[in-house]
Backbone as a ProteinNet text record, in pm:
[ID]
protein_1_A
[PRIMARY]
XXXXXXXXXXXXXXXXXXXXXXXXXXXXXXXXXXXXXXXXXXXXXXXXXXXXXXXXXXXXXXXXXXXXXXXXXXXXXXXXXXXXXXXXXXXXXXXXXXXXXXXXXXXXXXXXXXXXXXXXXXXXXXXXXXXXXXXXXXXXXXXXXXXXXXXXXXXXXXXXXXXXXXXXXXXXXXXXXXXXXX
[TERTIARY]
-7840.7	-7944.4	-7967.1	-8091.4	-8128.6	-8105.8	-8044.2	-8010.7	-8091.8	-8189.3	-8276.8	-8196.3	-8101.5	-8020.5	-7938.5	-7886.2	-7809.3	-7900.8	-8024	-8121.2	-8145.1	-8170.5	-8197.1	-8075.6	-7956.9	-7834.7	-7820.4	-7847.9	-7839.3	-7942.3	-8062.8	-8165.9	-8126.4	-8069.8	-8023.8	-7914.7	-7820.7	-7714.6	-7772.9	-7870.2	-7932.9	-8005.8	-8065.1	-8137.8	-8046.8	-7918.3	-7821.6	-7768.4	-7803.4	-7756.4	-7826.4	-7770	-7831.1	-7965.8	-7984.6	-8112.8	-8156.3	-8212.1	-8243.7	-8344.4	-8444	-8543.4	-8480.3	-8395.9	-8325.8	-8232.9	-8165.3	-8073.4	-8150.3	-8265.5	-8348.2	-8402.4	-8437.7	-8485.5	-8380	-8255	-8146.2	-8133.8	-8143.4	-8137.2	-8250.1	-8372.1	-8486.8	-8477.7	-8431	-8416.3	-8322.7	-8212.7	-8119.7	-8186.8	-8261.1	-8322.2	-8427.5	-8521.6	-8634.3	-8603.2	-8481.6	-8440.5	-8456.2	-8428.1	-8444.5	-8556.9	-8680.7	-8797.6	-8802.5	-8754.6	-8755.3	-8668.2	-8553.1	-8463.8	-8527.4	-8592.5	-8659.5	-8772.6	-8850.4	-8961.6	-8912.3	-8792	-8735.6	-8706.9	-8664.1	-8631.6	-8753.1	-8843.3	-8963.6	-9085.6	-9122.3	-9229	-9363	-9425.5	-9556.7	-9668.8	-9685.5	-9779.3	-9911.9	-9914.9	-10033.8	-10035.7	-10153.5	-10163.8	-10128.1	-10051.6	-10015.8	-9899	-9861.8	-9748.6	-9652.8	-9528.1	-9424.3	-9318	-9293.3	-9190.7	-9052.9	-8972.5	-8834.3	-8739.3	-8771.1	-8691.8	-8781.8	-8783.6	-8861.7	-8777.5	-8759.9	-8695.2	-8769.8	-8729	-8796	-8786.7	-8677.2	-8657.3	-8660.6	-8690.2	-8692.3	-8772.7	-8860.7	-8934.3	-8916.8	-8886.1	-8879	-8975.1	-9073	-9170.8	-9189.3	-9227	-9272.7	-9424.3	-9480.5	-9625.3	-9667.5	-9767.1	-9821.9	-9970.4	-10009.2	-10149.6	-10210.4	-10326.8	-10397.5	-10447.2	-10469.4	-10526.7	-10658.2	-10669.1	-10790.8	-10809.2	-10716.8	-10730.5	-10719.4	-10801.1	-10795	-10788.1	-10699	-10691	-10732.4	-10822.2	-10881.4	-10775.7	-10813.9	-10719.6	-10663.5	-10534.5	-10465.5	-10342.6	-10288.9	-10163	-10059.9	-9936.3	-9829.1	-9766.7	-9772.3	-9711.7	-9561.9	-9502.6	-9357.4	-9331.4	-9207.8	-9179.2	-9182.7	-9204.9	-9210.1	-9153.5	-9097.9	-9050.5	-9105.6	-9163.4	-9226.9	-9156.9	-9110.6	-9049.2	-9129.5	-9172.5	-9257.1	-9169.7	-9188.4	-9111.6	-9197.8	-9327.6	-9420.4	-9557.5	-9637.4	-9775	-9783.3	-9874.6	-9893	-9955.1	-9926.3	-9981.5	-10021.9	-10152.3	-10202.3	-10235.7	-10172.1	-10192.8	-10279.1	-10381.2	-10459.6	-10420.2	-10380.9	-10337.4	-10448.8	-10452.8	-10555.5	-10489.7	-10564.2	-10523.8	-10641.5	-10607.4	-10712.1	-10786.8	-10919.1	-11004.5	-11097.6	-11101.4	-11179.7	-11326.1	-11391.5	-11534.8	-11564.7	-11484.2	-11518.3	-11426.6	-11326.3	-11234.5	-11117.3	-11142.4	-11037.5	-11086.7	-10994.9	-11022.5	-10905.8	-10936.6	-10832.9	-10739.4	-10610.4	-10512.8	-10414.1	-10427.1	-10336	-10338.4	-10259.8	-10251.6	-10118.3	-10076.1	-9952.5	-9964.9	-9943.8	-9945.7	-9802.3	-9779.8	-9647	-9646.1	-9543.4	-9526.2	-9385.4	-9355.1	-9225.3	-9108.3	-9021.5	-8905.5	-8927.8	-9053.1	-9084.2	-9062.6	-9022.3	-9008.4	-9085.2	-9164.1	-9244.7	-9210.4	-9195	-9165.9	-9289.5	-9313.8	-9425.5	-9371.6	-9417.7	-9378.2	-9454.1	-9416.4	-9475.5	-9624.4	-9672.3	-9813.5	-9897.6	-9842.8	-9914.9	-10032	-10141.9	-10258.4	-10283.6	-10297.1	-10319	-10401	-10458.8	-10521	-10445.4	-10455.8	-10379.8	-10473.3	-10450.7	-10527.4	-10431.4	-10446.8	-10371.5	-10462	-10435.2	-10522.4	-10490.3	-10388.7	-10345	-10415.4	-10393.4	-10450.3	-10350.4	-10240.5	-10140.1	-10117.1	-10058.5	-10020.3	-9910.6	-9925.6	-9829.6	-9735	-9605.5	-9505.4	-9436.7	-9420	-9356.4	-9272.5	-9168.6	-9090.5	-9124.6	-9171	-9203.8	-9104.3	-9049.1	-8954.9	-9011.4	-9014.4	-9071.1	-8967.7	-8972.5	-8880.4	-8927.6	-8966.7	-9013.1	-9069.9	-9135	-9197.2	-9338.9	-9355	-9482.9	-9594.4	-9560.4	-9662	-9708.7	-9634.5	-9674.6	-9706.2	-9677.7	-9702.1	-9852.5	-9901.1	-10043.2	-10067.8	-10175.7	-10208.6	-10356.1	-10394.8	-10536.9	-10563.8	-10689.8	-10744	-10878.5	-10929.6	-11057.3	-11150.9	-11275.6	-11375.8	-11379.1	-11373.3	-11366.6	-11491	-11604.8	-11727.8	-11758.7	-11745.3	-11781.7	-11662.6	-11542.1	-11416.4	-11410.7	-11480.2	-11473.7	-11342.4	-11270.5	-11142.3	-11165.1	-11079	-11081.9	-10939.3	-10913.3	-10777.9	-10743.9	-10620.5	-10574.3	-10581.2	-10631	-10646.6	-10571.6	-10453.8	-10372.3	-10447.3	-10528.9	-10605.8	-10705.3	-10769.7	-10863.8	-10789.7	-10671.3	-10592	-10551.6	-10507.4	-10466.5	-10586.1	-10704.9	-10824.9	-10854.1	-10823.9	-10840.9	-10757.7	-10634.4	-10548.5	-10606.8	-10653.7	-10712.2	-10838.8	-10921.5	-11042.5	-11006.9	-10902.7	-10858.8	-10808.9	-10735.2	-10690.7	-10808.9	-10909.5	-11029.4	-11101.8	-11110.3	-11174.8	-11101.9	-10968.1	-10887.6	-10907.4	-10910	-10928.2	-11064.6	-11168.2	-11302.9	-11309.4	-11233.3	-11241.6	-11150.2	-11069.4	-10977.3	-11043.5
85	68.3	200.4	231	354.3	337.4	437.3	433	540.2	496.3	588.3	672.1	609.7	683.8	793.4	764.1	865.3	980.1	948.5	1053.1	1145.3	1086.4	1166.5	1252.9	1195	1271.6	1388	1364.1	1471.1	1580.5	1541.8	1641.7	1724.1	1660.7	1732.5	1832.4	1788.8	1879.2	1993.5	1964.1	2066.5	2169.4	2125.6	2216.2	2324.2	2293.2	2387.9	2486.9	2468.6	2557.8	2694	2793.1	2926.9	2927.5	2837.8	2820.4	2675.7	2644.5	2504.8	2442.9	2517.8	2462.5	2426.7	2512.8	2483	2364	2356.5	2244.4	2113.2	2115.8	1995.6	1955	2051.6	2019.7	1939.6	1982	1910.5	1768.1	1752	1618.9	1531	1585.2	1506	1473.4	1567.8	1539.7	1421.3	1419.1	1304.7	1176.3	1185.5	1066.7	1004.3	1085.4	1028.5	1007.2	1039.7	1015.4	867.8	779.9	635.5	586.9	605.7	570.8	425	336.3	194	161.7	226.8	203.9	255	372.1	426.4	332.2	285	194.5	64.6	20.9	-98.8	-78.6	41.8	72.4	121.7	191.5	248.3	203.2	75.7	22	94.2	134.2	199.9	96.4	23.1	-88.9	-59.4	46.5	77.8	227.1	289.6	433.3	463.7	570.6	610.5	705.9	743.9	832.8	760.4	750.9	686.3	789.3	804.8	897.5	838.4	913.5	873.2	952.8	1081.9	1169.6	1283.8	1308.8	1420.6	1492.2	1623.1	1708.5	1842	1932.6	2062.6	2140.1	2120.1	2201.2	2123.2	1992.5	1913.4	1785.5	1758.3	1631.9	1571	1442.2	1365.3	1248.3	1239.5	1131.4	1065.1	939.3	866.3	878.9	927.6	938	848.2	764.8	679.9	710.9	747.3	777.6	655	611.7	500.4	544.3	448.7	484.3	560.7	674.1	754.4	834.3	827.8	896.7	1047.4	1121	1266.7	1312	1405.4	1466.8	1611.9	1655.5	1788.7	1899.9	2024.2	2136	2151.5	2181.6	2201.1	2287.5	2341.3	2415.1	2347.8	2396.7	2340.6	2445.5	2571.8	2684.2	2665.2	2597.6	2580.5	2539.5	2560.7	2519	2367.4	2320.2	2176.5	2146.7	2027.8	1977.3	1835.8	1807.3	1678.6	1614.7	1491.8	1416.4	1289.6	1267.3	1152.1	1041.9	918.6	807.3	699.7	694	605.8	673.3	633.9	683.3	829.7	899.7	1040.7	1115.1	1242.6	1330.9	1458.8	1479.4	1602.6	1699.8	1813	1915.6	2027	2065.2	2184.4	2287.5	2405.4	2511.5	2614.2	2671.4	2768.7	2894	3001.6	3121.4	3161.7	3224.9	3270.6	3387.7	3385.4	3493.5	3535.1	3664.5	3710.5	3666.3	3675.1	3645.6	3496	3419.6	3279	3180.5	3226.5	3136.3	3096.8	3021.1	2977.4	2986.2	3016.7	3006.6	2933.1	2855.9	2781.3	2880.2	2857.4	2948.6	2877.4	2746.8	2675.3	2527	2454.5	2309.8	2262.1	2147.7	2087.4	1936.6	1868.6	1723.5	1673.6	1589.7	1534.2	1386.2	1345.4	1205.5	1162.9	1033.3	986.7	1069.8	1108.4	1190.2	1338.7	1379.9	1521.9	1564.1	1690.8	1752.5	1883.9	1908.1	2029.6	2098.5	2230.2	2308.9	2387.2	2393.5	2469.1	2571.1	2695	2798.2	2786.1	2866.6	2858.8	2893.9	2968.1	3006.8	2924.3	2818	2735.3	2662.4	2657.6	2577.1	2487.6	2356.6	2265.8	2145.6	2080.2	1949.6	1854.7	1726.4	1626.7	1516.6	1471.7	1361.3	1270.1	1139.4	1041.6	996.1	1041.3	1007.1	870.4	803.3	678.2	557.9	441.5	316.7	241.2	306.3	243.1	328.3	266.5	343.3	440.3	563.6	668.6	689.5	671	688.9	822.9	890.6	1021.6	1038.7	1118.5	1162.3	1308.7	1342.9	1480.8	1527.9	1646.1	1705.1	1841.2	1866.2	1989.9	2063.4	2194.1	2277.7	2301.7	2198.7	2206.6	2072.4	2069.4	1946.1	1937	1855.7	1836.4	1795.5	1721.5	1662.2	1751.8	1857.3	1943.1	2086.6	2123.6	2260.1	2289.3	2388.8	2425.9	2476.9	2431.3	2472.2	2453.1	2467.8	2461.4	2355.9	2314.6	2233	2294	2260	2314.2	2200	2214.3	2114.6	2104.3	1982.7	1969.3	2017.5	2022.4	2065.7	2212.6	2258.4	2396.6	2491.6	2436.8	2512.1	2597.4	2552.8	2619.7	2580.5	2681	2657.9	2604.3	2510.8	2453.8	2414.9	2393.9	2351.6	2216.5	2201.8	2075.9	1967.1	1851.9	1738.1	1620.1	1588.5	1479.7	1347	1326.3	1201.7	1191.8	1303.8	1303.8	1271.4	1329.9	1302.3	1154.9	1100.5	959.3	868.4	909.3	831.3	831	941.6	946.5	836.2	816.8	712.6	573.9	552.3	421.9	394.9	497.5	480.5	445.3	506.4	476.5	332.4	286.2	145.7	50.3	82.5	-2.3	-5.2	109	116.1	29.2	35.9	-45.9	-193.5	-229.9	-370.2	-423.3	-339.1	-380.8	-400.8	-322.6	-330.7	-438.4	-499.4	-604.1	-738.9
31976.5	32076.8	32149.8	32175.2	32244.4	32394	32456.3	32599.1	32672.9	32752.4	32825	32924	32994.3	33091.6	33023.9	32905.7	32831.3	32787.8	32748	32712.9	32831.8	32946.9	33067.2	33100.5	33096.9	33125.1	33028	32900.3	32799.9	32826.2	32869.4	32900.8	33022.9	33124.1	33243.5	33204.6	33120.5	33074.5	32991.9	32906.6	32822.8	32909	33017.9	33107.9	33164.4	33176.1	33232.1	33128.6	33001.9	32895.3	32903.6	32835.7	32835.6	32762.6	32666.3	32596.4	32618.7	32735.4	32764.5	32668.2	32625	32533.4	32399.6	32347.5	32222.5	32236.7	32350.9	32374.3	32388.4	32456	32469	32332.4	32249.8	32114.6	32038.8	32047.5	31980.3	32033.4	32165.3	32226.6	32174.1	32171.5	32124.6	31975.7	31895.9	31751.9	31729.6	31803	31791.7	31839.7	31948.5	32008.7	31919	31867.2	31792.5	31644.3	31603.9	31464.9	31429	31522.6	31501.4	31591.8	31544.9	31624.9	31665.3	31579.6	31611.6	31731.7	31740.1	31854	31983.1	31976.3	32094.8	32136.1	32039.4	32069.1	32132	32095.3	32157.2	32304.6	32341.5	32481.1	32559.7	32491.5	32554.8	32475	32485.9	32400.9	32420	32308.5	32315.7	32310.3	32420.3	32420.5	32489.3	32567.7	32646.7	32672.2	32658.8	32684.3	32829	32847.8	32982.8	32984.6	33104.9	33128.6	33220.9	33178.7	33259.7	33295.8	33423.4	33470.8	33444.3	33370.3	33346.8	33435.6	33455	33541.8	33587.2	33718.3	33771.1	33876.1	33855.6	33954.7	33953.4	34040.3	34046	33915.2	33839.6	33719.4	33588.1	33594.6	33471	33489.8	33394.9	33390.9	33252.5	33249.6	33125.4	33142.1	33052.6	33060.6	32925.1	32932.1	32813.8	32815.2	32705.3	32692.1	32576.6	32601.4	32496.1	32483.7	32361.5	32328.8	32261.4	32307.2	32243.5	32105.5	32015.9	31885.7	31903.9	31836.6	31842.8	31970.4	32062.5	32191.1	32175.3	32252.6	32256.2	32401.5	32429.7	32562.3	32549.1	32636.4	32636.8	32645.9	32615.4	32623.8	32765.7	32770.3	32897.5	32874.2	32981.2	32971.2	33060.5	33054.4	33137.4	33228.6	33186	33257.2	33276.8	33182.2	33171.7	33027.6	32980.7	32843.9	32834	32712.1	32687.2	32548.9	32535.5	32406.3	32391.5	32275	32248.2	32129.4	32147.1	32037.9	32014	31890.6	31855.4	31795.9	31845.6	31787.9	31723.6	31753.4	31680.9	31674.6	31576.7	31568.8	31533.1	31595.1	31565.3	31680.3	31684.8	31787.1	31715.7	31701.4	31641.7	31754.4	31752.7	31854.3	31797.7	31872.1	31841.9	31945.2	31899.1	31989.4	32006.4	32125.1	32160	32216.8	32211.5	32284.2	32370.8	32479.9	32571.3	32507.4	32522.7	32471	32583.2	32616.2	32731.5	32730.2	32617.7	32614.2	32610.7	32537.2	32515.7	32586.5	32656.2	32724.5	32637.6	32532.1	32439.2	32295.9	32205.7	32062.8	31998.3	31896.8	31825.4	31756.5	31770.8	31710	31618.3	31602.5	31514.3	31542.2	31464.4	31480	31425.9	31473.5	31423.8	31434.4	31321.5	31317.1	31332.8	31431.5	31457	31422	31351.5	31315	31355.7	31348.9	31397.6	31344.7	31437.6	31406.5	31428.8	31450.1	31468.7	31613.3	31629.8	31761.5	31758.1	31862	31873.1	32004.2	31998.4	32117.5	32159.2	32290.6	32345.1	32444.2	32432.9	32527.8	32659	32754.4	32887.7	32889.7	32789.4	32787.7	32690.8	32635.7	32537.6	32602.4	32527.8	32563.3	32442.6	32466.8	32354.1	32396.3	32296.2	32314.3	32222.3	32251.1	32176.3	32127.7	32004.3	31946.2	31870.8	31891.1	31812.7	31698.5	31575.4	31462.9	31401.4	31451.2	31389.3	31452	31392	31442.6	31528.9	31562.7	31649.1	31774.1	31875.1	31993.9	31952.6	31994.5	31959.8	32078.2	32053.4	32157.5	32144.3	32257.6	32257.7	32383.5	32369.9	32484.9	32504.6	32624.5	32659	32764	32742	32836.8	32877.7	33008	33062.5	33146.8	33142.8	33218.7	33360.6	33430.5	33568.2	33608.8	33724.4	33773.3	33716.9	33615.3	33545.7	33641.7	33745.8	33832.1	33946.4	33977.4	34089.5	34048.3	33925.2	33878.2	33871.5	33945.4	33930.2	33788.5	33728.8	33592.3	33566	33439.5	33404.9	33298.8	33296	33187.2	33153.1	33035.7	32991	32955.9	32994	32958.9	32806.5	32751.2	32605.4	32531.3	32598.5	32532.4	32555.7	32679.4	32711.2	32706.8	32706.8	32715.1	32842.9	32945.5	33075.2	33144	33191.6	33258.1	33398.9	33437.1	33572.2	33610.7	33739.5	33778.9	33716.8	33673.3	33614.7	33720.6	33680.5	33770.2	33710.3	33766.1	33711.5	33717	33819.8	33828.7	33713.2	33677.2	33563.9	33434.4	33418.8	33298.2	33292	33404.4	33405.4	33375.7	33420.9	33391.3	33241.1	33172.4	33026.4	32959.9	33007.9	32952.2	32980.8	33103.3	33138.2	33057.6	33039.5	32958.3	32814.1	32761.8	32625.4	32615.3	32716.9	32717.1	32720.2	32799.7	32806.7	32672.3	32607.1	32474.7	32374.1	32375.1	32283	32312.1	32439.3	32477.6	32431.4	32444.8	32400.8	32249.9	32175.8	32029.7	31971.7	32054.2	32005	31992.2
[MASK]
++++++++++++++++++++++++++++++++++++++++++++++++++++++++++++++++++++++++++++++++++++++++++++++++++++++++++++++++++++++++++++++++++++++++++++++++++++++++++++++++++++++++++++++++++++++

């Protein structure tokens, strides 16, 4: 059985290591190896973000993406590790470009059991290409909810301050879309 408290304790211990991102990656790889067990403890039933642990130097959240959901480009300004336990998370990565704001610089498709690391300067958008709710554990090297950062308009790629309320509304809109199609 998957133990959420043990996961959080392991992430806190990993944060204190000399290479916290590498240590968190190891923790997440062990955790999402058995996606069914994680899903039993952290059911991916509704799109949203659930706080599991938040401190000044570490955030652990459960993120659930609705089927077909896309979240616009954004940054974190802290390292991050993403572990997928159900569904899928396709990440498009961007780099800043003086003339155009952002240009696509890569992509990575994550499926159950995968772990992806993001550096402090990463900019990405996320899409769930599957027909199921995608469950993920995201770990950040800081307070995800208070860190000033940026997001980009999905159509114009114009940079603006990150708005957590706007992001949370994206999840609610995705839940409403799923409910209408059921």
